[in-house]
C-alpha angles and dihedrals in degrees: 000000000000108000103149133054147172126225116195125186120198127191112201122218115245107279093019098081096104092045091053090047091050091046096054094040090052093047089076088084091059091045090054089061092056104090092189094055105090100186131007128187133178120197146169122233101182139335095304106012121091136168149194126212123186138167137217140185095226146003092264090063093045093050091047089055093046088054095040136104098277093055091045093051092046094050092045089057101032096102092053099041108030132066091208136012114285115262108227118183129187110223137187116225111227098185140353142175 
């Protein structure tokens, strides 16, 4: 059962919106390799704000994801792509369908 999640919010620098969009869309391939990540979504909120939402059964899976390839790639490119540091919040899922 998915009880834990992560919600990440990313603000693209002016002119980097398409690159950020492409980056998070393409990250699905890395997420598919993470057997402890149950669900993984990337989304766009407005012209320059993007996000990632994912779910996990336990803290071990969430921590593995936080220390995984997507996080490493994002942080390696954050200064170039993002206008501010990403906001990554640990959440508890209260209900789901």
